[in-house]
Biopython code that builds the backbone (N, CA, C, O; Angstrom):
import numpy as np
from Bio.PDB.StructureBuilder import StructureBuilder

atoms = [
    (1, "MET", "N", (29.792, -39.732, 103.547)),
    (1, "MET", "CA", (29.683, -39.122, 102.376)),
    (1, "MET", "C", (28.363, -38.689, 102.336)),
    (1, "MET", "O", (27.401, -39.243, 102.868)),
    (2, "LEU", "N", (28.371, -37.333, 101.457)),
    (2, "LEU", "CA", (27.757, -36.735, 101.334)),
    (2, "LEU", "C", (26.611, -36.805, 100.212)),
    (2, "LEU", "O", (26.966, -36.998, 99.049)),
    (3, "LEU", "N", (24.948, -36.623, 100.585)),
    (3, "LEU", "CA", (24.231, -37.070, 99.644)),
    (3, "LEU", "C", (23.582, -35.606, 99.209)),
    (3, "LEU", "O", (22.752, -35.259, 100.050)),
    (4, "ASN", "N", (23.715, -34.750, 98.239)),
    (4, "ASN", "CA", (23.253, -33.530, 98.141)),
    (4, "ASN", "C", (21.703, -33.831, 97.115)),
    (4, "ASN", "O", (21.851, -34.798, 96.368)),
    (5, "LEU", "N", (20.589, -33.278, 97.028)),
    (5, "LEU", "CA", (19.450, -33.789, 96.356)),
    (5, "LEU", "C", (18.915, -32.366, 95.691)),
    (5, "LEU", "O", (18.712, -31.390, 96.414)),
    (6, "GLY", "N", (18.774, -32.339, 94.742)),
    (6, "GLY", "CA", (17.853, -31.367, 94.136)),
    (6, "GLY", "C", (16.475, -31.602, 93.832)),
    (6, "GLY", "O", (15.979, -31.434, 92.717)),
    (7, "LEU", "N", (15.947, -31.944, 94.723)),
    (7, "LEU", "CA", (14.552, -32.202, 94.973)),
    (7, "LEU", "C", (13.460, -31.057, 94.557)),
    (7, "LEU", "O", (13.583, -29.877, 94.885)),
    (8, "THR", "N", (12.468, -31.534, 93.854)),
    (8, "THR", "CA", (11.303, -30.375, 93.642)),
    (8, "THR", "C", (10.255, -30.652, 94.620)),
    (8, "THR", "O", (9.455, -31.491, 94.206)),
    (9, "PHE", "N", (10.003, -30.189, 95.833)),
    (9, "PHE", "CA", (8.843, -30.594, 96.684)),
    (9, "PHE", "C", (7.448, -30.190, 96.045)),
    (9, "PHE", "O", (6.391, -30.706, 96.408)),
    (10, "ALA", "N", (7.557, -29.095, 94.935)),
    (10, "ALA", "CA", (6.505, -28.274, 94.671)),
    (10, "ALA", "C", (5.387, -29.117, 94.004)),
    (10, "ALA", "O", (4.206, -28.792, 93.887)),
    (11, "SER", "N", (5.950, -30.200, 93.609)),
    (11, "SER", "CA", (5.045, -31.303, 92.908)),
    (11, "SER", "C", (4.351, -31.923, 93.574)),
    (11, "SER", "O", (3.232, -32.261, 93.186)),
    (12, "LEU", "N", (4.840, -32.243, 94.776)),
    (12, "LEU", "CA", (4.509, -33.110, 95.859)),
    (12, "LEU", "C", (3.324, -33.068, 96.549)),
    (12, "LEU", "O", (3.295, -31.942, 97.045)),
    (13, "ASP", "N", (1.918, -33.910, 96.988)),
    (13, "ASP", "CA", (1.352, -33.377, 97.907)),
    (13, "ASP", "C", (1.795, -33.620, 99.175)),
    (13, "ASP", "O", (2.541, -34.588, 99.324)),
    (14, "ALA", "N", (1.434, -32.808, 100.331)),
    (14, "ALA", "CA", (2.003, -32.600, 101.601)),
    (14, "ALA", "C", (2.531, -33.974, 102.510)),
    (14, "ALA", "O", (3.471, -33.999, 103.304)),
    (15, "TYR", "N", (1.510, -35.226, 102.086)),
    (15, "TYR", "CA", (2.279, -36.657, 102.944)),
    (15, "TYR", "C", (3.013, -37.049, 102.243)),
    (15, "TYR", "O", (3.836, -37.779, 102.796)),
    (16, "SER", "N", (3.195, -36.879, 100.829)),
    (16, "SER", "CA", (4.312, -37.487, 99.403)),
    (16, "SER", "C", (5.862, -36.811, 100.213)),
    (16, "SER", "O", (6.879, -37.455, 100.469)),
    (17, "ALA", "N", (5.584, -35.230, 100.499)),
    (17, "ALA", "CA", (6.720, -34.461, 100.922)),
    (17, "ALA", "C", (7.408, -35.412, 102.090)),
    (17, "ALA", "O", (8.434, -36.079, 102.228)),
    (18, "TYR", "N", (6.178, -35.057, 102.877)),
    (18, "TYR", "CA", (6.914, -36.048, 104.244)),
    (18, "TYR", "C", (7.275, -37.168, 104.111)),
    (18, "TYR", "O", (8.323, -37.281, 104.748)),
    (19, "GLN", "N", (6.918, -38.417, 103.475)),
    (19, "GLN", "CA", (7.339, -39.316, 103.064)),
    (19, "GLN", "C", (9.045, -39.218, 102.606)),
    (19, "GLN", "O", (10.024, -39.748, 103.132)),
    (20, "VAL", "N", (8.949, -38.415, 101.543)),
    (20, "VAL", "CA", (10.342, -38.478, 101.057)),
    (20, "VAL", "C", (11.243, -37.805, 102.067)),
    (20, "VAL", "O", (12.379, -38.261, 102.195)),
    (21, "VAL", "N", (10.865, -36.767, 102.804)),
    (21, "VAL", "CA", (12.044, -36.347, 103.843)),
    (21, "VAL", "C", (12.167, -37.337, 105.007)),
    (21, "VAL", "O", (13.284, -37.514, 105.494)),
    (22, "GLN", "N", (10.978, -38.073, 105.546)),
    (22, "GLN", "CA", (11.128, -39.065, 106.203)),
    (22, "GLN", "C", (12.478, -40.254, 105.917)),
    (22, "GLN", "O", (13.297, -40.612, 106.763)),
    (23, "THR", "N", (12.394, -40.733, 104.385)),
    (23, "THR", "CA", (13.356, -41.744, 104.142)),
    (23, "THR", "C", (14.432, -40.856, 104.016)),
    (23, "THR", "O", (15.371, -41.603, 104.293)),
    (24, "LEU", "N", (15.037, -39.487, 103.725)),
    (24, "LEU", "CA", (16.090, -39.007, 103.715)),
    (24, "LEU", "C", (16.543, -39.067, 105.059)),
    (24, "LEU", "O", (17.744, -39.297, 105.202)),
    (25, "LYS", "N", (15.627, -38.860, 106.402)),
    (25, "LYS", "CA", (16.209, -38.439, 107.596)),
    (25, "LYS", "C", (16.545, -40.153, 108.159)),
    (25, "LYS", "O", (17.001, -40.284, 109.295)),
    (26, "ARG", "N", (16.339, -41.157, 107.464)),
    (26, "ARG", "CA", (16.648, -42.357, 107.776)),
    (26, "ARG", "C", (18.134, -42.609, 107.183)),
    (26, "ARG", "O", (18.988, -43.235, 107.810)),
    (27, "LEU", "N", (18.303, -42.144, 106.122)),
    (27, "LEU", "CA", (19.492, -42.595, 104.995)),
    (27, "LEU", "C", (20.771, -41.509, 106.115)),
    (27, "LEU", "O", (21.925, -41.921, 106.238)),
    (28, "ALA", "N", (20.304, -40.126, 106.840)),
    (28, "ALA", "CA", (21.038, -39.742, 107.732)),
    (28, "ALA", "C", (21.233, -40.213, 108.784)),
    (28, "ALA", "O", (22.086, -39.586, 109.412)),
    (29, "GLU", "N", (20.719, -41.281, 109.427)),
    (29, "GLU", "CA", (20.709, -41.856, 110.668)),
    (29, "GLU", "C", (21.783, -43.083, 110.307)),
    (29, "GLU", "O", (22.668, -43.434, 111.089)),
    (30, "HIS", "N", (21.599, -43.573, 109.225)),
    (30, "HIS", "CA", (22.600, -44.348, 109.039)),
    (30, "HIS", "C", (24.171, -43.930, 108.238)),
    (30, "HIS", "O", (24.896, -44.582, 107.486)),
    (31, "GLY", "N", (24.263, -42.676, 108.750)),
    (31, "GLY", "CA", (25.477, -42.179, 108.529)),
    (31, "GLY", "C", (25.908, -41.302, 107.239)),
    (31, "GLY", "O", (27.085, -41.042, 106.985)),
    (32, "ARG", "N", (24.636, -40.812, 106.334)),
    (32, "ARG", "CA", (24.664, -40.303, 105.363)),
    (32, "ARG", "C", (24.410, -38.865, 105.507)),
    (32, "ARG", "O", (23.555, -38.512, 106.319)),
    (33, "THR", "N", (25.274, -37.686, 104.575)),
    (33, "THR", "CA", (24.965, -36.335, 105.217)),
    (33, "THR", "C", (24.038, -35.956, 103.994)),
    (33, "THR", "O", (24.417, -35.986, 102.823)),
    (34, "VAL", "N", (22.877, -35.626, 104.386)),
    (34, "VAL", "CA", (21.841, -34.986, 103.591)),
    (34, "VAL", "C", (21.720, -33.670, 103.616)),
    (34, "VAL", "O", (21.599, -33.067, 104.683)),
    (35, "THR", "N", (21.740, -33.026, 102.365)),
    (35, "THR", "CA", (21.095, -31.541, 102.417)),
    (35, "THR", "C", (20.036, -31.330, 101.465)),
    (35, "THR", "O", (19.951, -31.967, 100.414)),
    (36, "ILE", "N", (19.191, -30.396, 101.847)),
    (36, "ILE", "CA", (18.166, -30.242, 101.022)),
    (36, "ILE", "C", (17.949, -28.995, 101.085)),
    (36, "ILE", "O", (18.430, -28.421, 102.061)),
    (37, "SER", "N", (17.254, -28.269, 100.195)),
    (37, "SER", "CA", (16.659, -26.389, 100.074)),
    (37, "SER", "C", (15.480, -26.823, 100.089)),
    (37, "SER", "O", (15.065, -27.600, 99.230)),
    (38, "ILE", "N", (14.774, -26.387, 101.058)),
    (38, "ILE", "CA", (13.259, -26.815, 101.001)),
    (38, "ILE", "C", (12.664, -25.082, 101.448)),
    (38, "ILE", "O", (13.192, -24.561, 102.430)),
    (39, "HIS", "N", (11.737, -24.412, 100.787)),
    (39, "HIS", "CA", (11.417, -23.255, 100.644)),
    (39, "HIS", "C", (9.986, -22.790, 101.888)),
    (39, "HIS", "O", (9.978, -21.762, 102.566)),
    (40, "THR", "N", (9.003, -23.771, 101.891)),
    (40, "THR", "CA", (7.865, -23.760, 102.656)),
    (40, "THR", "C", (7.683, -25.112, 103.054)),
    (40, "THR", "O", (6.913, -25.855, 102.446)),
    (41, "PRO", "N", (8.556, -25.592, 104.352)),
    (41, "PRO", "CA", (7.906, -26.779, 104.428)),
    (41, "PRO", "C", (7.134, -26.787, 105.470)),
    (41, "PRO", "O", (7.177, -25.774, 106.168)),
    (42, "ARG", "N", (6.123, -28.009, 105.925)),
    (42, "ARG", "CA", (4.944, -28.134, 106.895)),
    (42, "ARG", "C", (5.817, -28.210, 107.809)),
    (42, "ARG", "O", (7.042, -28.296, 107.725)),
    (43, "SER", "N", (4.741, -28.154, 109.202)),
    (43, "SER", "CA", (5.842, -28.093, 110.175)),
    (43, "SER", "C", (6.248, -29.750, 110.474)),
    (43, "SER", "O", (7.283, -30.139, 111.014)),
    (44, "GLU", "N", (5.210, -30.534, 110.000)),
    (44, "GLU", "CA", (5.738, -32.132, 110.230)),
    (44, "GLU", "C", (7.031, -32.125, 109.145)),
    (44, "GLU", "O", (7.807, -32.967, 109.597)),
    (45, "VAL", "N", (7.417, -31.741, 108.323)),
    (45, "VAL", "CA", (8.655, -31.844, 107.556)),
    (45, "VAL", "C", (9.818, -31.275, 108.480)),
    (45, "VAL", "O", (10.863, -31.848, 108.789)),
    (46, "ALA", "N", (9.392, -30.034, 108.838)),
    (46, "ALA", "CA", (10.709, -28.958, 109.491)),
    (46, "ALA", "C", (10.734, -29.825, 110.857)),
    (46, "ALA", "O", (11.720, -29.535, 111.534)),
    (47, "ALA", "N", (10.094, -30.588, 111.307)),
    (47, "ALA", "CA", (10.389, -31.147, 112.997)),
    (47, "ALA", "C", (11.406, -32.256, 112.155)),
    (47, "ALA", "O", (12.400, -32.495, 112.841)),
    (48, "LEU", "N", (11.408, -32.868, 111.066)),
    (48, "LEU", "CA", (12.712, -33.633, 110.943)),
    (48, "LEU", "C", (13.832, -33.452, 110.692)),
    (48, "LEU", "O", (14.658, -34.327, 110.431)),
    (49, "PHE", "N", (14.058, -31.954, 110.751)),
    (49, "PHE", "CA", (15.505, -31.312, 110.154)),
    (49, "PHE", "C", (16.064, -31.288, 111.633)),
    (49, "PHE", "O", (15.570, -30.930, 112.703)),
    (50, "ASP", "N", (17.379, -31.849, 111.243)),
    (50, "ASP", "CA", (18.434, -31.895, 112.562)),
    (50, "ASP", "C", (18.617, -30.481, 112.774)),
    (50, "ASP", "O", (18.198, -29.910, 113.781)),
    (51, "ASN", "N", (19.404, -29.757, 111.586)),
    (51, "ASN", "CA", (19.687, -28.398, 111.602)),
    (51, "ASN", "C", (19.697, -27.630, 110.727)),
    (51, "ASN", "O", (20.199, -28.044, 109.682)),
    (52, "VAL", "N", (19.230, -26.372, 110.743)),
    (52, "VAL", "CA", (18.660, -25.455, 109.622)),
    (52, "VAL", "C", (19.911, -24.061, 109.544)),
    (52, "VAL", "O", (20.636, -23.463, 110.340)),
    (53, "VAL", "N", (19.649, -24.034, 108.279)),
    (53, "VAL", "CA", (20.002, -22.519, 107.541)),
    (53, "VAL", "C", (19.355, -21.840, 107.306)),
    (53, "VAL", "O", (18.626, -22.027, 106.331)),
    (54, "LEU", "N", (19.236, -20.334, 108.294)),
    (54, "LEU", "CA", (18.119, -19.832, 107.470)),
    (54, "LEU", "C", (19.246, -18.581, 106.936)),
    (54, "LEU", "O", (20.077, -17.928, 107.568)),
    (55, "ILE", "N", (18.812, -18.587, 105.325)),
    (55, "ILE", "CA", (19.527, -17.198, 104.704)),
    (55, "ILE", "C", (18.474, -16.135, 104.275)),
    (55, "ILE", "O", (17.271, -16.278, 104.053)),
    (56, "SER", "N", (19.328, -14.939, 104.216)),
    (56, "SER", "CA", (18.198, -13.949, 103.544)),
    (56, "SER", "C", (19.012, -12.935, 103.065)),
    (56, "SER", "O", (19.801, -12.341, 103.800)),
    (57, "ALA", "N", (18.855, -12.655, 101.695)),
    (57, "ALA", "CA", (19.927, -11.774, 100.877)),
    (57, "ALA", "C", (21.110, -12.189, 101.088)),
    (57, "ALA", "O", (21.967, -11.386, 101.458)),
    (58, "GLY", "N", (21.450, -13.725, 100.870)),
    (58, "GLY", "CA", (22.724, -14.286, 100.897)),
    (58, "GLY", "C", (23.517, -14.517, 102.203)),
    (58, "GLY", "O", (24.633, -15.028, 102.299)),
    (59, "THR", "N", (22.788, -14.078, 103.115)),
    (59, "THR", "CA", (23.520, -14.111, 104.585)),
    (59, "THR", "C", (22.478, -14.901, 105.548)),
    (59, "THR", "O", (21.253, -14.989, 105.624)),
    (60, "ALA", "N", (23.650, -15.456, 106.280)),
    (60, "ALA", "CA", (22.986, -16.557, 107.271)),
    (60, "ALA", "C", (22.290, -15.894, 108.433)),
    (60, "ALA", "O", (23.133, -15.623, 109.288)),
    (61, "LEU", "N", (21.232, -15.575, 108.746)),
    (61, "LEU", "CA", (20.664, -15.360, 110.299)),
    (61, "LEU", "C", (20.447, -16.210, 111.024)),
    (61, "LEU", "O", (20.002, -15.836, 112.110)),
    (62, "TYR", "N", (20.610, -17.553, 110.856)),
    (62, "TYR", "CA", (20.708, -18.799, 111.634)),
    (62, "TYR", "C", (21.501, -19.666, 111.061)),
    (62, "TYR", "O", (21.246, -19.960, 109.893)),
    (63, "SER", "N", (22.701, -20.317, 111.753)),
    (63, "SER", "CA", (22.524, -21.617, 110.819)),
    (63, "SER", "C", (23.253, -22.792, 112.512)),
    (63, "SER", "O", (24.272, -22.504, 113.139)),
    (64, "GLY", "N", (22.463, -23.837, 112.766)),
    (64, "GLY", "CA", (22.821, -24.587, 113.783)),
    (64, "GLY", "C", (21.211, -25.499, 114.204)),
    (64, "GLY", "O", (20.131, -25.527, 113.614)),
    (65, "PRO", "N", (21.613, -26.058, 115.274)),
    (65, "PRO", "CA", (20.571, -27.254, 115.378)),
    (65, "PRO", "C", (18.834, -26.722, 115.351)),
    (65, "PRO", "O", (18.325, -25.656, 115.698)),
    (66, "SER", "N", (18.413, -27.609, 114.948)),
    (66, "SER", "CA", (16.955, -26.971, 114.474)),
    (66, "SER", "C", (16.475, -26.610, 115.988)),
    (66, "SER", "O", (16.293, -25.428, 116.279)),
    (67, "ALA", "N", (16.258, -27.704, 117.010)),
    (67, "ALA", "CA", (15.849, -27.339, 118.401)),
    (67, "ALA", "C", (16.374, -26.035, 118.883)),
    (67, "ALA", "O", (15.714, -25.377, 119.688)),
    (68, "ALA", "N", (17.578, -25.603, 118.417)),
    (68, "ALA", "CA", (18.106, -23.964, 119.113)),
    (68, "ALA", "C", (17.505, -22.936, 118.116)),
    (68, "ALA", "O", (17.614, -21.752, 118.434)),
    (69, "SER", "N", (16.980, -23.195, 117.131)),
    (69, "SER", "CA", (16.264, -22.013, 116.503)),
    (69, "SER", "C", (15.456, -21.262, 116.487)),
    (69, "SER", "O", (15.432, -20.223, 115.826)),
    (70, "LEU", "N", (14.318, -21.841, 117.526)),
    (70, "LEU", "CA", (13.166, -20.743, 117.945)),
    (70, "LEU", "C", (14.161, -19.860, 119.104)),
    (70, "LEU", "O", (14.448, -18.663, 119.102)),
    (71, "PRO", "N", (14.550, -20.941, 120.065)),
    (71, "PRO", "CA", (14.892, -20.222, 121.313)),
    (71, "PRO", "C", (16.071, -18.878, 120.656)),
    (71, "PRO", "O", (16.076, -17.848, 121.329)),
    (72, "HIS", "N", (16.697, -18.901, 119.823)),
    (72, "HIS", "CA", (17.806, -18.114, 119.425)),
    (72, "HIS", "C", (16.883, -16.719, 118.788)),
    (72, "HIS", "O", (17.200, -15.555, 119.031)),
    (73, "PHE", "N", (15.977, -17.031, 118.140)),
    (73, "PHE", "CA", (14.907, -15.684, 117.611)),
    (73, "PHE", "C", (14.334, -15.099, 118.793)),
    (73, "PHE", "O", (13.993, -13.917, 118.766)),
    (74, "ALA", "N", (14.196, -15.770, 119.788)),
    (74, "ALA", "CA", (13.679, -15.342, 121.071)),
    (74, "ALA", "C", (14.616, -14.295, 121.724)),
    (74, "ALA", "O", (14.254, -13.208, 122.174)),
    (75, "ARG", "N", (15.843, -14.776, 121.707)),
    (75, "ARG", "CA", (16.718, -13.927, 122.225)),
    (75, "ARG", "C", (16.424, -12.758, 121.575)),
    (75, "ARG", "O", (15.785, -12.089, 122.386)),
    (76, "PHE", "N", (16.524, -12.251, 120.723)),
    (76, "PHE", "CA", (16.274, -11.358, 119.538)),
    (76, "PHE", "C", (14.804, -10.554, 119.609)),
    (76, "PHE", "O", (14.594, -9.470, 119.065)),
    (77, "GLY", "N", (13.885, -11.277, 120.355)),
    (77, "GLY", "CA", (12.498, -10.571, 120.710)),
    (77, "GLY", "C", (11.400, -10.974, 119.716)),
    (77, "GLY", "O", (10.306, -10.502, 119.405)),
    (78, "HIS", "N", (12.083, -11.964, 119.366)),
    (78, "HIS", "CA", (10.756, -12.455, 117.923)),
    (78, "HIS", "C", (10.602, -13.758, 118.750)),
    (78, "HIS", "O", (11.479, -14.587, 118.991)),
    (79, "VAL", "N", (9.317, -13.763, 119.129)),
    (79, "VAL", "CA", (8.892, -15.119, 119.907)),
    (79, "VAL", "C", (7.774, -15.460, 118.866)),
    (79, "VAL", "O", (7.135, -14.560, 118.320)),
    (80, "MET", "N", (7.472, -17.298, 118.508)),
    (80, "MET", "CA", (6.778, -17.718, 117.763)),
    (80, "MET", "C", (5.455, -17.547, 118.354)),
    (80, "MET", "O", (5.363, -17.830, 119.548)),
    (81, "PRO", "N", (4.431, -17.144, 117.751)),
    (81, "PRO", "CA", (2.873, -17.001, 118.390)),
    (81, "PRO", "C", (2.162, -18.629, 118.360)),
    (81, "PRO", "O", (2.221, -19.307, 117.334)),
    (82, "PRO", "N", (1.625, -19.032, 119.380)),
    (82, "PRO", "CA", (1.241, -20.204, 119.508)),
    (82, "PRO", "C", (0.660, -20.600, 118.050)),
    (82, "PRO", "O", (0.286, -19.857, 117.143)),
    (83, "PHE", "N", (0.706, -21.985, 118.120)),
    (83, "PHE", "CA", (-0.194, -22.502, 117.159)),
    (83, "PHE", "C", (0.404, -22.188, 115.394)),
    (83, "PHE", "O", (-0.200, -22.430, 114.349)),
    (84, "SER", "N", (1.631, -21.642, 115.565)),
    (84, "SER", "CA", (2.208, -21.659, 114.292)),
    (84, "SER", "C", (3.113, -22.564, 113.622)),
    (84, "SER", "O", (3.480, -23.628, 114.122)),
    (85, "ASN", "N", (3.522, -22.075, 112.320)),
    (85, "ASN", "CA", (4.705, -23.640, 111.862)),
    (85, "ASN", "C", (5.690, -22.635, 111.980)),
    (85, "ASN", "O", (5.749, -21.515, 111.472)),
    (86, "PRO", "N", (6.618, -23.365, 112.906)),
    (86, "PRO", "CA", (8.161, -22.874, 113.327)),
    (86, "PRO", "C", (8.802, -22.262, 111.592)),
    (86, "PRO", "O", (9.175, -21.108, 111.382)),
    (87, "ALA", "N", (8.779, -23.299, 110.634)),
    (87, "ALA", "CA", (9.419, -23.084, 109.063)),
    (87, "ALA", "C", (8.970, -21.414, 109.088)),
    (87, "ALA", "O", (9.662, -20.449, 109.415)),
    (88, "GLU", "N", (7.548, -21.455, 108.619)),
    (88, "GLU", "CA", (6.748, -20.510, 108.323)),
    (88, "GLU", "C", (7.411, -18.958, 109.003)),
    (88, "GLU", "O", (7.809, -17.994, 108.350)),
    (89, "PHE", "N", (7.364, -19.122, 110.636)),
    (89, "PHE", "CA", (7.582, -18.168, 111.243)),
    (89, "PHE", "C", (9.037, -17.826, 110.966)),
    (89, "PHE", "O", (9.293, -16.622, 110.979)),
    (90, "MET", "N", (10.020, -18.651, 110.721)),
    (90, "MET", "CA", (11.216, -18.270, 110.131)),
    (90, "MET", "C", (11.484, -17.566, 109.172)),
    (90, "MET", "O", (12.264, -16.614, 109.159)),
    (91, "ILE", "N", (10.758, -18.052, 108.168)),
    (91, "ILE", "CA", (10.635, -17.625, 106.721)),
    (91, "ILE", "C", (10.380, -16.277, 106.775)),
    (91, "ILE", "O", (11.179, -15.439, 106.358)),
    (92, "ASP", "N", (9.098, -15.965, 107.361)),
    (92, "ASP", "CA", (8.660, -14.567, 107.538)),
    (92, "ASP", "C", (9.814, -13.824, 108.159)),
    (92, "ASP", "O", (10.087, -12.742, 107.639)),
    (93, "LEU", "N", (10.698, -14.312, 109.415)),
    (93, "LEU", "CA", (11.626, -13.108, 109.919)),
    (93, "LEU", "C", (12.475, -12.848, 108.667)),
    (93, "LEU", "O", (12.860, -11.707, 108.412)),
    (94, "SER", "N", (12.798, -13.997, 107.809)),
    (94, "SER", "CA", (14.218, -13.459, 106.934)),
    (94, "SER", "C", (13.448, -12.721, 105.388)),
    (94, "SER", "O", (14.193, -12.226, 104.542)),
    (95, "ALA", "N", (12.136, -12.733, 105.217)),
    (95, "ALA", "CA", (12.020, -12.246, 104.315)),
    (95, "ALA", "C", (11.774, -10.534, 104.252)),
    (95, "ALA", "O", (11.708, -9.860, 105.280)),
    (96, "THR", "N", (11.660, -9.992, 102.953)),
    (96, "THR", "CA", (11.609, -8.512, 102.909)),
    (96, "THR", "C", (10.326, -8.027, 102.336)),
    (96, "THR", "O", (9.981, -8.529, 101.266)),
    (97, "ASP", "N", (9.689, -7.272, 102.795)),
    (97, "ASP", "CA", (8.605, -6.801, 102.379)),
    (97, "ASP", "C", (8.535, -5.881, 101.611)),
    (97, "ASP", "O", (8.872, -4.734, 101.903)),
    (98, "ASN", "N", (8.092, -6.234, 100.525)),
    (98, "ASN", "CA", (7.992, -4.963, 99.206)),
    (98, "ASN", "C", (7.015, -4.283, 99.199)),
    (98, "ASN", "O", (7.004, -3.499, 98.250)),
    (99, "GLN", "N", (5.785, -4.203, 100.140)),
    (99, "GLN", "CA", (4.675, -3.504, 99.801)),
    (99, "GLN", "C", (4.457, -2.378, 99.659)),
    (99, "GLN", "O", (3.618, -1.849, 98.930)),
    (100, "ASP", "N", (5.545, -1.701, 100.672)),
    (100, "ASP", "CA", (5.552, -0.423, 100.485)),
    (100, "ASP", "C", (6.917, -0.035, 101.050)),
    (100, "ASP", "O", (7.397, -0.870, 101.817)),
    (101, "SER", "N", (7.704, 1.165, 100.804)),
    (101, "SER", "CA", (8.783, 1.437, 101.503)),
    (101, "SER", "C", (9.070, 1.695, 103.012)),
    (101, "SER", "O", (10.190, 1.775, 103.517)),
    (102, "GLU", "N", (7.730, 1.824, 103.719)),
    (102, "GLU", "CA", (8.021, 1.853, 105.431)),
    (102, "GLU", "C", (8.155, 0.313, 105.823)),
    (102, "GLU", "O", (8.810, 0.033, 106.826)),
    (103, "LEU", "N", (7.564, -0.687, 105.076)),
    (103, "LEU", "CA", (7.716, -2.046, 105.400)),
    (103, "LEU", "C", (8.875, -2.387, 105.003)),
    (103, "LEU", "O", (9.647, -2.924, 105.797)),
    (104, "GLU", "N", (9.226, -2.154, 103.732)),
    (104, "GLU", "CA", (10.705, -2.868, 103.250)),
    (104, "GLU", "C", (11.644, -2.254, 104.238)),
    (104, "GLU", "O", (12.622, -2.982, 104.406)),
    (105, "ARG", "N", (11.677, -1.065, 105.008)),
    (105, "ARG", "CA", (12.851, -0.474, 105.678)),
    (105, "ARG", "C", (12.488, -1.228, 106.661)),
    (105, "ARG", "O", (13.482, -1.703, 107.212)),
    (106, "LEU", "N", (11.378, -1.599, 107.197)),
    (106, "LEU", "CA", (11.433, -2.264, 108.904)),
    (106, "LEU", "C", (12.003, -3.777, 108.575)),
    (106, "LEU", "O", (12.832, -4.322, 109.304)),
    (107, "SER", "N", (11.504, -4.335, 107.491)),
    (107, "SER", "CA", (11.681, -5.838, 107.471)),
    (107, "SER", "C", (13.289, -5.460, 107.018)),
    (107, "SER", "O", (13.897, -5.899, 107.994)),
    (108, "LEU", "N", (14.199, -4.965, 106.208)),
    (108, "LEU", "CA", (15.532, -4.661, 106.092)),
    (108, "LEU", "C", (16.328, -4.495, 107.521)),
    (108, "LEU", "O", (17.422, -5.003, 107.767)),
    (109, "ALA", "N", (15.475, -3.599, 108.498)),
    (109, "ALA", "CA", (15.955, -3.480, 109.431)),
    (109, "ALA", "C", (16.346, -4.573, 110.446)),
    (109, "ALA", "O", (17.438, -4.769, 110.979)),
    (110, "ARG", "N", (14.974, -5.351, 110.602)),
    (110, "ARG", "CA", (15.061, -6.777, 110.966)),
    (110, "ARG", "C", (15.662, -7.453, 110.776)),
    (110, "ARG", "O", (16.058, -7.981, 111.816)),
    (111, "THR", "N", (16.172, -7.963, 109.700)),
    (111, "THR", "CA", (17.317, -8.894, 108.954)),
    (111, "THR", "C", (18.798, -8.478, 109.118)),
    (111, "THR", "O", (19.741, -9.259, 109.246)),
    (112, "LYS", "N", (18.864, -6.927, 109.091)),
    (112, "LYS", "CA", (19.831, -6.925, 109.963)),
    (112, "LYS", "C", (20.555, -6.917, 111.070)),
    (112, "LYS", "O", (21.770, -7.065, 111.202)),
    (113, "HIS", "N", (19.426, -6.666, 112.141)),
    (113, "HIS", "CA", (19.651, -6.901, 113.328)),
    (113, "HIS", "C", (19.986, -8.555, 113.730)),
    (113, "HIS", "O", (20.799, -9.078, 114.491)),
    (114, "LEU", "N", (19.242, -8.927, 113.085)),
    (114, "LEU", "CA", (19.553, -10.636, 113.294)),
    (114, "LEU", "C", (20.757, -11.306, 112.477)),
    (114, "LEU", "O", (21.035, -12.487, 112.681)),
    (115, "ARG", "N", (21.361, -10.647, 111.686)),
    (115, "ARG", "CA", (22.462, -11.103, 111.417)),
    (115, "ARG", "C", (23.336, -10.931, 112.620)),
    (115, "ARG", "O", (24.504, -11.316, 112.594)),
]
sb = StructureBuilder()
sb.init_structure("model")
sb.init_model(0)
sb.init_chain("A")
sb.init_seg("    ")
for serial, (resi, resn, name, xyz) in enumerate(atoms, 1):
    if name == "N":
        sb.init_residue(resn, " ", resi, " ")
    sb.init_atom(name, np.array(xyz, "f"), 0.0, 1.0, " ", f" {name:<3s}", serial, name[0])
structure = sb.get_structure()
């Protein structure tokens, strides 16, 4: 059974968001398929994910087990700095920087390489 939720985490404090995802994790452990879209998860929340799909401009940069995501990006030369939030690190990899044309060009080249 697929359980697809359109939750808005923006209105939840960090602890409540963690509790919601922890509850969804328990549902998944009991045979439910749970899919959620979350844009800026805390590291504690992201650690609960079994699988991750990282999308940039409509294209998947990574789709697979959460535990394999950081080693995947490290193979492309993108190693997460110490004491960083893995979810934020991956979101930054997928983002297009529009501050100026050179940063935009570099970020588009990065995401193209990761595809």
